[in-house]
N, CA, C and O atoms as a GROMACS GRO file, in nm:
protein
  264
    1UNK      N    1  10.433   8.546  14.125
    1UNK     CA    2  10.322   8.634  14.144
    1UNK      C    3  10.202   8.555  14.199
    1UNK      O    4  10.127   8.607  14.281
    2UNK      N    5  10.184   8.432  14.156
    2UNK     CA    6  10.072   8.351  14.205
    2UNK      C    7  10.084   8.325  14.354
    2UNK      O    8   9.984   8.328  14.426
    3UNK      N    9  10.205   8.301  14.401
    3UNK     CA   10  10.226   8.277  14.544
    3UNK      C   11  10.188   8.401  14.625
    3UNK      O   12  10.122   8.390  14.728
    4UNK      N   13  10.230   8.518  14.579
    4UNK     CA   14  10.194   8.642  14.649
    4UNK      C   15  10.044   8.667  14.644
    4UNK      O   16   9.986   8.719  14.739
    5UNK      N   17   9.981   8.632  14.533
    5UNK     CA   18   9.837   8.650  14.520
    5UNK      C   19   9.763   8.563  14.621
    5UNK      O   20   9.668   8.608  14.685
    6UNK      N   21   9.806   8.439  14.634
    6UNK     CA   22   9.744   8.348  14.731
    6UNK      C   23   9.761   8.402  14.872
    6UNK      O   24   9.668   8.398  14.952
    7UNK      N   25   9.879   8.452  14.902
    7UNK     CA   26   9.905   8.510  15.034
    7UNK      C   27   9.817   8.632  15.060
    7UNK      O   28   9.787   8.664  15.175
    8UNK      N   29   9.775   8.701  14.953
    8UNK     CA   30   9.688   8.818  14.966
    8UNK      C   31   9.540   8.782  14.958
    8UNK      O   32   9.454   8.870  14.949
    9UNK      N   33   9.510   8.652  14.961
    9UNK     CA   34   9.370   8.609  14.964
    9UNK      C   35   9.308   8.574  14.831
    9UNK      O   36   9.190   8.536  14.828
   10UNK      N   37   9.381   8.584  14.722
   10UNK     CA   38   9.327   8.544  14.591
   10UNK      C   39   9.357   8.396  14.570
   10UNK      O   40   9.470   8.360  14.535
   11UNK      N   41   9.258   8.313  14.590
   11UNK     CA   42   9.275   8.168  14.576
   11UNK      C   43   9.171   8.119  14.475
   11UNK      O   44   9.052   8.115  14.506
   12UNK      N   45   9.216   8.082  14.355
   12UNK     CA   46   9.120   8.038  14.253
   12UNK      C   47   9.052   7.907  14.292
   12UNK      O   48   9.112   7.821  14.358
   13UNK      N   49   8.928   7.894  14.251
   13UNK     CA   50   8.856   7.769  14.274
   13UNK      C   51   8.781   7.733  14.146
   13UNK      O   52   8.748   7.819  14.065
   14UNK      N   53   8.756   7.606  14.130
   14UNK     CA   54   8.682   7.561  14.012
   14UNK      C   55   8.750   7.601  13.883
   14UNK      O   56   8.864   7.562  13.857
   15UNK      N   57   8.680   7.679  13.802
   15UNK     CA   58   8.731   7.722  13.672
   15UNK      C   59   8.794   7.860  13.675
   15UNK      O   60   8.817   7.920  13.570
   16UNK      N   61   8.821   7.913  13.795
   16UNK     CA   62   8.879   8.047  13.805
   16UNK      C   63   9.030   8.045  13.778
   16UNK      O   64   9.100   7.948  13.806
   17UNK      N   65   9.077   8.157  13.723
   17UNK     CA   66   9.220   8.177  13.700
   17UNK      C   67   9.256   8.319  13.742
   17UNK      O   68   9.169   8.403  13.762
   18UNK      N   69   9.386   8.343  13.756
   18UNK     CA   70   9.434   8.479  13.778
   18UNK      C   71   9.432   8.552  13.644
   18UNK      O   72   9.472   8.496  13.542
   19UNK      N   73   9.386   8.675  13.645
   19UNK     CA   74   9.385   8.756  13.524
   19UNK      C   75   9.409   8.901  13.566
   19UNK      O   76   9.386   8.938  13.681
   20UNK      N   77   9.454   8.981  13.473
   20UNK     CA   78   9.479   9.122  13.502
   20UNK      C   79   9.350   9.202  13.493
   20UNK      O   80   9.270   9.183  13.401
   21UNK      N   81   9.329   9.291  13.591
   21UNK     CA   82   9.214   9.382  13.587
   21UNK      C   83   9.224   9.472  13.464
   21UNK      O   84   9.128   9.487  13.388
   22UNK      N   85   9.342   9.531  13.445
   22UNK     CA   86   9.372   9.609  13.325
   22UNK      C   87   9.483   9.533  13.254
   22UNK      O   88   9.595   9.526  13.305
   23UNK      N   89   9.455   9.477  13.137
   23UNK     CA   90   9.555   9.397  13.066
   23UNK      C   91   9.683   9.477  13.037
   23UNK      O   92   9.676   9.596  13.005
   24UNK      N   93   9.797   9.413  13.047
   24UNK     CA   94   9.922   9.482  13.015
   24UNK      C   95   9.924   9.543  12.875
   24UNK      O   96   9.988   9.646  12.855
   25UNK      N   97   9.856   9.482  12.779
   25UNK     CA   98   9.853   9.537  12.643
   25UNK      C   99   9.783   9.673  12.641
   25UNK      O  100   9.798   9.751  12.546
   26UNK      N  101   9.705   9.702  12.747
   26UNK     CA  102   9.637   9.831  12.758
   26UNK      C  103   9.702   9.920  12.863
   26UNK      O  104   9.644  10.020  12.906
   27UNK      N  105   9.822   9.881  12.905
   27UNK     CA  106   9.895   9.964  13.001
   27UNK      C  107   9.885   9.920  13.145
   27UNK      O  108   9.937   9.988  13.234
   28UNK      N  109   9.819   9.809  13.172
   28UNK     CA  110   9.808   9.758  13.308
   28UNK      C  111   9.942   9.711  13.361
   28UNK      O  112  10.028   9.667  13.285
   29UNK      N  113   9.958   9.721  13.491
   29UNK     CA  114  10.085   9.682  13.552
   29UNK      C  115  10.093   9.531  13.572
   29UNK      O  116   9.992   9.462  13.586
   30UNK      N  117  10.216   9.482  13.573
   30UNK     CA  118  10.242   9.341  13.602
   30UNK      C  119  10.263   9.328  13.752
   30UNK      O  120  10.374   9.298  13.798
   31UNK      N  121  10.156   9.350  13.828
   31UNK     CA  122  10.166   9.348  13.974
   31UNK      C  123  10.049   9.271  14.034
   31UNK      O  124   9.945   9.254  13.972
   32UNK      N  125  10.069   9.226  14.156
   32UNK     CA  126   9.963   9.156  14.228
   32UNK      C  127   9.842   9.246  14.245
   32UNK      O  128   9.728   9.199  14.242
   33UNK      N  129   9.864   9.375  14.264
   33UNK     CA  130   9.754   9.469  14.281
   33UNK      C  131   9.663   9.476  14.158
   33UNK      O  132   9.547   9.517  14.169
   34UNK      N  133   9.712   9.435  14.043
   34UNK     CA  134   9.636   9.439  13.919
   34UNK      C  135   9.572   9.304  13.887
   34UNK      O  136   9.516   9.286  13.779
   35UNK      N  137   9.581   9.208  13.978
   35UNK     CA  138   9.525   9.075  13.952
   35UNK      C  139   9.385   9.062  14.010
   35UNK      O  140   9.349   9.127  14.107
   36UNK      N  141   9.308   8.977  13.946
   36UNK     CA  142   9.176   8.940  13.993
   36UNK      C  143   9.153   8.793  13.961
   36UNK      O  144   9.229   8.733  13.885
   37UNK      N  145   9.050   8.735  14.018
   37UNK     CA  146   9.008   8.600  13.981
   37UNK      C  147   8.894   8.612  13.883
   37UNK      O  148   8.804   8.695  13.901
   38UNK      N  149   8.896   8.530  13.780
   38UNK     CA  150   8.793   8.536  13.677
   38UNK      C  151   8.776   8.396  13.618
   38UNK      O  152   8.870   8.317  13.615
   39UNK      N  153   8.658   8.367  13.572
   39UNK     CA  154   8.630   8.240  13.507
   39UNK      C  155   8.720   8.224  13.384
   39UNK      O  156   8.740   8.319  13.308
   40UNK      N  157   8.774   8.104  13.365
   40UNK     CA  158   8.868   8.079  13.256
   40UNK      C  159   8.810   8.116  13.120
   40UNK      O  160   8.875   8.187  13.042
   41UNK      N  161   8.689   8.070  13.090
   41UNK     CA  162   8.630   8.098  12.959
   41UNK      C  163   8.608   8.247  12.937
   41UNK      O  164   8.631   8.298  12.827
   42UNK      N  165   8.564   8.316  13.039
   42UNK     CA  166   8.542   8.460  13.029
   42UNK      C  167   8.676   8.530  13.002
   42UNK      O  168   8.683   8.618  12.917
   43UNK      N  169   8.780   8.491  13.075
   43UNK     CA  170   8.912   8.552  13.059
   43UNK      C  171   8.965   8.534  12.917
   43UNK      O  172   9.015   8.629  12.856
   44UNK      N  173   8.954   8.414  12.864
   44UNK     CA  174   9.004   8.387  12.728
   44UNK      C  175   8.924   8.466  12.626
   44UNK      O  176   8.981   8.519  12.530
   45UNK      N  177   8.793   8.472  12.645
   45UNK     CA  178   8.708   8.546  12.552
   45UNK      C  179   8.742   8.694  12.553
   45UNK      O  180   8.758   8.755  12.447
   46UNK      N  181   8.753   8.753  12.672
   46UNK     CA  182   8.786   8.896  12.682
   46UNK      C  183   8.924   8.926  12.623
   46UNK      O  184   8.942   9.023  12.550
   47UNK      N  185   9.022   8.842  12.656
   47UNK     CA  186   9.157   8.862  12.604
   47UNK      C  187   9.157   8.858  12.452
   47UNK      O  188   9.223   8.940  12.388
   48UNK      N  189   9.084   8.764  12.394
   48UNK     CA  190   9.076   8.755  12.248
   48UNK      C  191   9.015   8.879  12.186
   48UNK      O  192   9.064   8.928  12.085
   49UNK      N  193   8.909   8.929  12.247
   49UNK     CA  194   8.844   9.049  12.196
   49UNK      C  195   8.936   9.171  12.204
   49UNK      O  196   8.946   9.249  12.109
   50UNK      N  197   9.002   9.185  12.317
   50UNK     CA  198   9.093   9.300  12.335
   50UNK      C  199   9.208   9.293  12.235
   50UNK      O  200   9.239   9.392  12.169
   51UNK      N  201   9.271   9.178  12.224
   51UNK     CA  202   9.386   9.167  12.135
   51UNK      C  203   9.345   9.184  11.989
   51UNK      O  204   9.422   9.239  11.910
   52UNK      N  205   9.227   9.138  11.952
   52UNK     CA  206   9.180   9.159  11.814
   52UNK      C  207   9.164   9.307  11.785
   52UNK      O  208   9.194   9.352  11.674
   53UNK      N  209   9.117   9.383  11.883
   53UNK     CA  210   9.093   9.525  11.862
   53UNK      C  211   9.221   9.608  11.860
   53UNK      O  212   9.223   9.714  11.797
   54UNK      N  213   9.326   9.563  11.925
   54UNK     CA  214   9.449   9.643  11.933
   54UNK      C  215   9.563   9.590  11.846
   54UNK      O  216   9.666   9.657  11.835
   55UNK      N  217   9.548   9.474  11.787
   55UNK     CA  218   9.662   9.411  11.718
   55UNK      C  219   9.718   9.491  11.602
   55UNK      O  220   9.836   9.477  11.569
   56UNK      N  221   9.638   9.573  11.539
   56UNK     CA  222   9.687   9.650  11.424
   56UNK      C  223   9.720   9.796  11.458
   56UNK      O  224   9.753   9.875  11.370
   57UNK      N  225   9.710   9.831  11.586
   57UNK     CA  226   9.744   9.967  11.626
   57UNK      C  227   9.895   9.984  11.627
   57UNK      O  228   9.967   9.891  11.662
   58UNK      N  229   9.944  10.100  11.590
   58UNK     CA  230  10.089  10.125  11.597
   58UNK      C  231  10.133  10.134  11.744
   58UNK      O  232  10.054  10.172  11.830
   59UNK      N  233  10.258  10.100  11.770
   59UNK     CA  234  10.310  10.112  11.908
   59UNK      C  235  10.288  10.253  11.961
   59UNK      O  236  10.313  10.352  11.892
   60UNK      N  237  10.242  10.262  12.085
   60UNK     CA  238  10.222  10.391  12.149
   60UNK      C  239  10.089  10.459  12.117
   60UNK      O  240  10.063  10.569  12.165
   61UNK      N  241  10.005  10.394  12.036
   61UNK     CA  242   9.875  10.453  12.003
   61UNK      C  243   9.792  10.468  12.128
   61UNK      O  244   9.788  10.377  12.210
   62UNK      N  245   9.724  10.581  12.145
   62UNK     CA  246   9.640  10.596  12.264
   62UNK      C  247   9.520  10.504  12.260
   62UNK      O  248   9.460  10.485  12.154
   63UNK      N  249   9.486  10.447  12.374
   63UNK     CA  250   9.370  10.359  12.386
   63UNK      C  251   9.285  10.415  12.499
   63UNK      O  252   9.334  10.435  12.610
   64UNK      N  253   9.159  10.439  12.472
   64UNK     CA  254   9.067  10.490  12.572
   64UNK      C  255   8.990  10.375  12.632
   64UNK      O  256   8.927  10.298  12.559
   65UNK      N  257   8.992  10.361  12.762
   65UNK     CA  258   8.917  10.256  12.830
   65UNK      C  259   8.781  10.310  12.870
   65UNK      O  260   8.769  10.422  12.921
   66UNK      N  261   8.678  10.229  12.846
   66UNK     CA  262   8.545  10.268  12.890
   66UNK      C  263   8.468  10.340  12.794
   66UNK      O  264   8.354  10.378  12.822
   0.00000   0.00000   0.00000
């Protein structure tokens, strides 16, 4: 997926990493179209917050974004 992302113009620099626009845990697709570049620290912080909020939800529980 990283190779396809680079070919589509997503080239991380400095502290940037590939991250999902909509995380898979919230129903986001595992596709290049769902990738973005984001600062590493920001990505880890957001992922931690999201996973903390959903970790005790039962499978299939509805999640409202926004």
